[in-house]
N, C-alpha and C positions, 0 to 999 in steps of 0.2 A: 900191286894187286894182291888181294887176300888169297891165301891158300885154302882150298877146300879139301876136306877129308872124304875120300871115296866112301860110298855108302856101305861097302862090304868090309871096311877096315876100321880099326879102333883108333881113336886119337891118342897120340903119345902122352905119356904120363905128365910131361912137363906142361901141357896146356889143358889139363883137366880143370873143371871149375873149382875144385877144392884147392888146387895149387895156385891158380891165378886170381881167384876172387875170394880171399879170406873174408870171414864175417867182420864187418865194421861195427864196432860197439859204439854206442852213444856215450853220453856223459851224464853225471848226476850232481846236482848242487842242492844242499839243504840251505834254505834261505829264511832268515828271520824277518817276518813282516812287521815286527814292532807291535805296539799295543793297540793299534787301530787307525790312528790318524795317518793318512797317506803321506803327509809332509814330514813325518818322522822316519820314513824309509831312508836307508843309506843309499848313496849313489851306486854302490856295488850291488845292492839288492835290486834296485830298479833296473840296472843293466841286465842282471840275470833273469829277471821276470820277462823283460822285453825279448830276450834271446831264446826263451824256452819254446820248444815245440810241444811239450806235454807238461802240464802243471797238475800236481796232486795237492789239493788245497784243504787246509784244516778249516773246521767250522768257525773258528774265531777270527779268521781273516776277513776284513771288510771288503765289500763290493768295490769300493773306491780304489782299493789296492789291486784287486784282480783285474780291474779295468785297464791297467797298464800292460796287460799281456797282449801279445800279437793276436790280431783277428783270426789268424790261421792256426793258432795254438789249440790243442785239445785240452780242455779243462775238466778235471775229474775231482769232484768233491768227496773227500774222505773224512767226514765229520767225526770229531772226537771232542766230547765235552763231558765233564764229570756229572754223573747222575742221569745221563741220557744215553739212549741207544747209540753205540759207536761202531764204526768200521773196525773189525778186528785188526790188531797190529800186524799179525802174520800176513793178512791179505794185502795190507798196504805195502809191506816189504816185497811181496810177490809182484805187485803191480809195478813197483819201481824197477825191479830187476828185469821184468819182461820188457818194459819200455826201453831200458838201456840196451838190452840185447837186440832190440829192433832198430837200433841206431838213432834213437831219439835224444834230443837235448832235454833232460828231465830236470824240473825244479820241484822240490818238495817244499811247499810254502807253508810255513808255520807261524802262528801268532807268537808275538814276543821274540824270544831267542831260542834257537833250536836246542841249545845245550843247557837250558835252564827249565827243567821239568817239561821238556818237549819231546822226550824219547828220541832225541837226535843221536845220542850215544848208541842206542840199540840199533838204529837204522844204519849208522855208519859201520858198526861191527858186522851186521848182516851183509851189507854190500861189499865190504872189503874181503870178507870170507869167501865171497863169490868172485873175487878178482876184479872188482869194479873200483875205479878211482873216484873218490868222493871229495868234493869241496864243500866248505861251510862258510856261510856269510852270516855274521852276527846281526841281531836286531836288538832294539831297546826293549828291555823286559818290563812287563806291566808293574812290577813292584817298585821300580824306580820312577817310571812315568806317572803312575797314579799319585804318589805323594808329591811329585814335582808339580802336577796339575793343581794341587791345593796350595802350592807356594811354600812347601817345606822340604828340607833335605833329609837324606837318610843318615848322614853322619854330620857331626857338629863337635867342635873341640870342647864345648862346654857341656854337651849333653850325651854324646854317643861316640865311643872310640872305634866302633866297627859295626858291621851289619851282617845278619845271618839270613839267608834265603832258605826257607824250609817248607816242605809240603805238609798239608793237613790231611792228605788222603793217601793212606797206605795201600799197596797192592794186596790182593787176597793172600792170606797166609803170613803176612808180614806184621810184626808187632807195631810197626810205625815209630813215630818220634817219641822219645822219652821227654815229655813236656816238663816234668818236674826237674830233671837234670838241666834242661835247656833254660828254664826259668832261673835256676841258681846261677848258671853261667852268665846269662844276660845281666843279672843283677850285679854280680861281682866284677864283670869285665865292662859293664856299661855299654851294652850292645842294643841295637835296634833289631827287632824281629820282623821279618816280612814273610807272611804266611800265605801261600798259594793254596787254592782248593780247600779252604778251611771253613767255609760257611756252614756246610752241613754238619760239621763236627764242632761247631763253635761252643756249644755247652760244655763238652768235655775239655776242650782246649782252655776255656776260661777257668774251669775248676782246677785243672792241673797247673796252669801257670800261676794261679793265686797261691800255690804252695811256696813260691819263691819270689813273687813280685807283689808290690802293694796293690790293693784294690783300686787306688786312685791313679794308677799308671795310665797315661793317655793312650788311646787307640783310635785309629781311623780305619774305616771300611770304605773301599772305593770300588764301585761296580762300573763296568764298561769304561775303563780308564781311557781318557783322551778323546772319546767319541762325543758327538753332540748330545747324546742322551746319557752321558755320564751322571751318576748319582753318588753321593757319599754321605756318611754320617761320622761324626766325631763324638767319642764317649770316653768312658774309663773301662779298664779291664774288668772291674766288678759288674759292669752293666753291658758287657759285650754281647752276650747272647740275647738279652732282652732288647737291646737296641736293634740288632739285626732282624729279630722277629717283628718288632713294632713297626719298623720302617719298610719291611718287605724286601730287604736287600737279598739278592740271590746270586748264583753263579752267572757269569764269571766275575769274581771279586777278589781283591787282595786285602788282607788285614795287616796293618802296620801297628806294632806295639812298641812304645818307648817314649822317652822324654822329648824326642825331636818333634813329636806331635803336640807338645804342650802349647806352643804359640797358637796353633790353629784352634785348640780347645778353648784357650783363654779368649780369643777373639770371638769365637762362636758363642760362648757363654755371655760375654759382655754385650753382644748384640741382641741377646735375648732369644737366640734361636735354639738354645739347648743342644740336643743331639738330633735335631730334625734333619732328615736327609733331603737335600735339595738337588736340583739339576745344577751341575757345576760346569762352568765354562772351561773347556780344555785349555791346556797351556798353549796349544797351537791348533789351528783348524785348517781344513783343506780349503784351498783357494777356489 
């Protein structure tokens, strides 16, 4: 039989709610959704999405990926896309922390990889500072998937000894990338450059890179990598900005600069397509 406390007496300290029912915290996982094709999700990412009770979803995550979430899960869209109105980062971090403190299993679902220009580092720092344990599940980044979808590698023993992932969009107050120095380094070390969020600054990027790289350096611009509506254009560094403008390519796109693109450029030119942007068949499609 349970013991009842007389109405006129106080319960002993040992059985107060604070002592017997401590707050149960939830958990949080940052999950990389990859470039868009749901078949490119990792198994670990899929399991995390299915187990989540709350998902905070980036704008670039495709509906086909969100469809893997539990029907009972609460899905919150926290859109972030360059050049568009975005949910403030501080507000997203507050939502994550609030949900964890409510005991939810939280997944922060990000396009590409959380730790490659996904602000995953900032979010991990914020949560850990609040005492929250955070897990991270990597995803395939668009810079790799985009060029792969065109049938080219990022590195090649004959053409590129390494690869640099770099952002073309600096935060306010930041001088951003030293493109002249990067061009010289890429030339001397034979590196492929993969530029994220660089479409809006393509004119400046082109001019600065031309100080160290030849104008005929091959470039590829891939928009909506791996999705059915993927588009791309192949050109040269000296015509980068003009090609983007002419073909109407926009965000989200990645720009790949280097000799690894040479084979695609040669094939495109011999086919008579020039630098025309076409709908490209993704490397893999959803079944």
